[in-house]
Every structure is written in C-alpha cells, then in structure tokens.
N, C-alpha and C positions, 0 to 999 in steps of 0.2 A: 305756605309752610308756617309753622310758628316762628317767632323771632324774625319775620320778614324774609326768610330764606326762599331760594328758588330751586325747584327739582325739575330736571328734564330727563325723560326716560331715554336709556340707551337701547335702541331697538334696531335689528338688522334682519331683513327677510322675514319679518313678522314675528321675530322671537325677542322677547324682552330679556336683555342681559344685565340690566342694572340701571343706574341712574347717575347723572351729574348734579351734585347739590353745590349751589352757590349761596353764600352767606355774607351779609354786610359786615364790615369791620365792627368789633365790639363797641357798644356805646354810640355808634353812627346810625343815622337814619338814611335809608336809600330808597328811592322810588324807582322800581324796575321799569325800564323803557322799552319800546318795541325793538330797539337795536340790541339791547341786552338779551332779550328773548332769542333773536335771530342768532346772535353769536354763541349762546349757550346751545342752540339746537345744532349749530355747525360743530362745535366741540363734541357734543354727544354722538353725532353721526360720524365724526372722525375716529372716536374711540371704538365704536362698533365696527366700523371698516377695518380698523387696525387689528382688532381682535379676530375678525373673520379671516384676514390675510394670514395672521399668525398660525391660526389653526389649519389653514391650506398648506402652509409651509411645513408644518409638522407632519401632515399627511403625506405630502410629496417626498419629504426627506425619509419617511418610513419606507414608501414605495420605492425609492432609489436604492436604499440600503438592501431591501429584500431582493430587488433585481440584481444588485451586485453580488449578493450571497449566492443567488441561483447561478449567475454566470460563472463564479468562481468554482461552484460545485461542478458545473458542467465541464469546465476547463480541467478541473482536476480528474474527473472521470475520463475525459478524452486523453489527457497526458499519460495517465496511469495505464490505460489500456494500450496506448501506442507503444509505451515501454515494454509491456508484456508481449505484444505482438512481434516486435522486432526480433526476439531470440528465436522463435520457431521458423521465422522467414529466413534468417541467416543460416539456421541449421539445414533448411531445405536446399539452399544454395550448395553447402558444404557437402551434403549427401549426393546431390546430383553430380558434383565433380568427382566424388569418390566412385559413383556408379559408372561414370564415363571411363574412368581408369580401368575398371574391372571387365567392361564389355570389350570384346576384340573388335578390331575394325571391320566394317561391313556388317556388324550386327544391327538388325533393324531397330532393336531397342535403343540404340544410341540416340536416334532421333527423338524418342520420347524422353530420355533423360535430358537432352538439351532443351526440350520444351518446358520441362519442370524447372530448369534453371531460369529460363528467360521469363516465365510466368512469376517465379519468385522474385526476380529482379524488378519486374513490372509492379508487383505489389509493393516493394520497397520504395519505388519511385513515387507511387500514389501516397505513401505515408509521409513522404518527405515534407510537403507543404504543412503538415500538422504539427511540426516540431516546435512551431511558435505558439501553440495553442494555449500554453500557460502552465502553471504549477498544479502539481497533484496534491489535493488536501483530503479528498474523500475516496475511499475504496469501495466499490460496490460490493454488497453481500451476495456471495455466490453460492448456489446450491444446486448446480446443474447434475445431469445424470453422468456418472463417471464413464471414461471411455475405456477402462480397464474392467472387464467382466470377470467375476469370480466363477469359477466352475460350480455347477449346480450341486455336485456332491460334496463340495467343501465349505458348507455353510457353518458358521460358528455355533458353538454349543449355547443352548437357551439360557444356561446358568451364568453366562458372561455378564449380562446386563439384568439388572433388577427390575426393569419395566418391559412391558410388551413392545418390542421393536417393529418397525415397518421395513419390509423386504425392498431392496432397490435394485436387485440384479447384480450388484457388486458384493454387497454385504449386508448390514442390517443398520438402518438409520434411526436415530431418535427423533422425536417430534420437532426438536429445535434445529433440525438440519444436520446435526453431527452424525457421523457414520463410523461404524467399526471398520477400521482399516488394517490390512496386513501390510506392513511396511516393506516387506521383501518384495511384493508385487510391484509397488511403485518404485522402489529404489533400484531394482535390477533392471527395469526398463530405462531409467534415467542414467544408470551407470553405462548400459550399452551405448547410448546415444553419446553420452560425454566422452567416452573412450575414443570414439571416432574423431570427435571435435578436437580433443586434446592432442591426438596424434597428428592431425593436420597442422596443428600449431607448433609442433616439435616439442611436445611436453609428454610427460609420463602420467598414466593415470592407474590409480590403485583402488580397488573396491573391496571392503571388508564388511559384507552384509550378513547379519545373523539370520539364517532362514528360520530359526526357532523362536524368533522375537514374538512376544504376545502381541495381540491387536491393541490398537490405540483407538481413542475416540476423538475425531476431528473431522474437519471438512476436507474431503479427499482432494478436491481441485486445489485448495490452498497449499496442502502439503506438497503436492506435485509441483505447483508454481514456485513455491519457496525453495525447494531443493535445486530445481532447474535454475532459478535465478542466481543462487549462491555459487553453484558450479561454473555457470557461465561467466559470472564476475571474476572468479578465480583464473579462469582461462584467459579472460580478457585482458587482466591487469598483471598477469605473471609473464616473466621473460621465457624465451625459449630455453628448454632444457630444465625447467622447473617441473615439480612433481605435484599433481592434484589428486586428492584423495576424498573418498567417502567411507564413513564407518557408522555402523548401527550397533548399539549394545543395550541390553537392558539389565537393570539392577534393582535391588531393594534399598529402601531408605535405611540409613544406618542406625536411626533411632528406634525404628519400629520395623519389624520384618513381617508384618501382616501383608497379604497379598495385595489388598487394595492400594497399598502405598508404593507399589513397584512403578518404576519410571522407565521409559524408553528414550534414549538419547540417539540423536542422528547428529554426526559431526561431519562438516565438509572443511577440509583443510588444504593448505598449499604452502609450497616453499618459496613464495614470491617476496615481495618487498615488505609486506607486514604493515603494521600500523604503529605510530608513535603512542606514548601514554596519554597524551592530550587528545589524540583523535579517537580513542577507544569509546569515549562517551558521546562523541559528537557525530559518529557515523550514523546514527539513526535519525539525525535531523534532516528534514527534507532539503534537498538541493546541495548537501555537503559532499564534497569530493576529497579524499584523502591525498596525501603526498604520493602514494604509490600510484594512484590513478593519473596524477599529474606527470609523474616520472615515466610512466608507460607510454604517454602520448596518445592513448586510446581515447576516442571521444566518449561522452557520457553526459548524463543529465543529473545525477546524484539522486534519482528517485528510487533506485532498486532497493536499497537496504531499508529505507523508510516504508516502502510497500511490504517487504518481507516481514517486518516487525508487526505491521498492522493485521496482515493476514494471519500470522501465527497467533496473535491475541485473539482474533475472532475465533480461532479454534481452541482457546483456552491453553495454549502452549507458550513456552517461554524461549528466548534466544538470548545467547551471550557471546561475547568475543573475547579471545585471548591472543596476545601477541607479545613476544615470540611464540613460535609454534612449540608446544610441549615436547619433551624428548621422547616420550613413548609414542609419539605420532611421527617424529622427524626421521626420515630414512637416511639422513646424511650423518657422516661421522661426526662425533662431538668435537673433534680437533679440526674439522673442516672450516676453511676461511669463508666459505659461502654463508655460514650461519650469521656472521658479522655483517655481510653484505646484504643478505636476503633473510632476515629473521623468520619470515613466514607468519602464518596466522591460522586460526581455527575458530569456526562458528559452531556452537553447540545448540541444537534444537532439542528442547525437552518436553516430551509428551507424557501425559498421565494416562494410565490404564483406566478403564471404567470400573467402578465398584462392582463387586459381585453381588 
C-alpha cells in the first residue's frame, strides 16, 4: 500500500467482507515482519468470524421470535376455543338434569338422559388439562355454515342488498363472509335456552324480541356466540333472585332518517352487581375480571368480554356497557334498596343494516 501501509482481506467462507488496514505512525518508518503479517491475518479472521456469528445470532433471534409468536397464536386459539366450548358443555349437563326431572321413573329414556350427562361431564374432564394452555390473543375468523336454517319460502327481498349475494341456506351471504341475518331467529333460540339455565340458578329471565326487526349484515356464528356469552356471564356472575333480560329494538339515526342509516340494537342486561366507573373501560382487556366476578366467587378466565368485542368487530358491529342499569330496563322499584346493593348493567350490541 502507499505510505507503507498493510492491508489484509477480511474473508470468511470464500466471501470477501472487507479488509484490515494497518499504517505506521506518522513520520515513522516501519518494516513489516512475518510476525506482523501473521498477527494481522489473525485479526482479520477474528473479525470475519465475529461478523458471521453476529449474523447467525440475528437469524436465530428472528427464528426464536417467530416461533414464540406462532406458539402464542396457537395458545390464544386454544384458550379462546376452550372458553367458547365450556358454555354449551355446561348447558348440556343442565338440560340433561332438567330432562331427568321431567321423565317419570321407569321411563327407558332416563338412561339416555343420564348418558348425555355423563358424556358431557367426560368432555369437561378432557378439557380440564387445557386450562393452562395460555392467554387468548387471536380469534379465528369463522364463516361456517349456520346451524339455523331459514325456510325456503322466507328468503329476503333482492332489493335489500345492492350486490348479487350468494345463497347459504340460511339467508344471503356477501362475498366477504357477511350474511343477512334475521335476529329474531337467533335470539328466540338463545332466549329459550337461557330461560332454562336462569331458572335452574334461581333467576328470572325476560325476553323482549322484536319479530319485525329488519335483517342485519353480520357473521351469524359470531352473533350467536356473543349473545350466548353475554347471557351466560350475566347468569354466572349474578346472585340468586336476580333478573336477566334480552331486548332487541331497531330505530333510525336521529340526524338522518334515511333507511340505510337504521340501526338494530340488541341489549343483554341484568340486575346483578354491576361494574364500577373505573371497570367499564377495562372490561374489554384480556384477562380482566371485575369486582362482581370476584364477589360472586364463580371461576373465570377474563377472556369472555375480550372475545365478544373481537367477534363483534369482525362483523362490523359495536358494543358498549352501561352500569348502573338504566331505569327503562330495570324491573325493580326506584325506591328499592336492591338498586344500591346491585346496580346492574346492560351491554348494547349495535348492528347496521345493509345499504339498499
């Protein structure tokens, strides 16, 4: 090199990555020896090896991060599915006991009812080891075939949706997975199921479902799951003697009365312990359990409301919570001391109608 410098290439696995340049002090003359060449070569190889190891470290760190993300997603899917499966399993046990009460002694169907209960309990036992699977962060996108079938002669008018829909057997589905859903079909079935469950827990159940509600555009499975989850939570965390209710209403926006701005609301309410002002914003956080859940002593994971919000958002819907329970929903007397002890709460799910 000019000025008496020495340059040694930095090479690793046949790849030239740079070089090590050694220069004598300014104004000094230096004669490079064989030992200098050997030391410079060792330095160059050490730098090359260090760079290669650093690259491997970054690659392994990325792979580890990706693996952890995948594991977290799988744990989330498993935990969320586990949470959603437990409600129907518990309902099967309750319905089995109700069936046993109605069947007279000696009826051969009693054995069948007992077997249903035993198998449901067995499923619950098999799910028990999965409780430690982890936290739920990811909800699967669901677009399965609905299990309620609309009568063939009750198809919606073609003018309801401005695009050509796809027939699903239940209603009409948009290409993005949304469906036209008649809420009365879903809510009546949920109300019948919930009335039995509430009665078994010593609670009252009230259903006010508007049969004339217009159809909404949403994912049918998500609507069914969210309504079921909210009612199950109300029953689970309310004391005996409380009242659980579901109400569906549709209205037009106050500012504009055009038909495309009509909204359909579904309200699930209860006269239970309610939520404090601080808890109202936190109930949607994963793993959060309110004071009512702790006071009731019922076990829980804090997944339910977070899952409900995610499913509704995937259907383009909104959900809000108010506590205490509004007076127009509360069946108790305004002077009742129960209101102070159990302020109650109401969850409102708001769905938009499809544009004509």
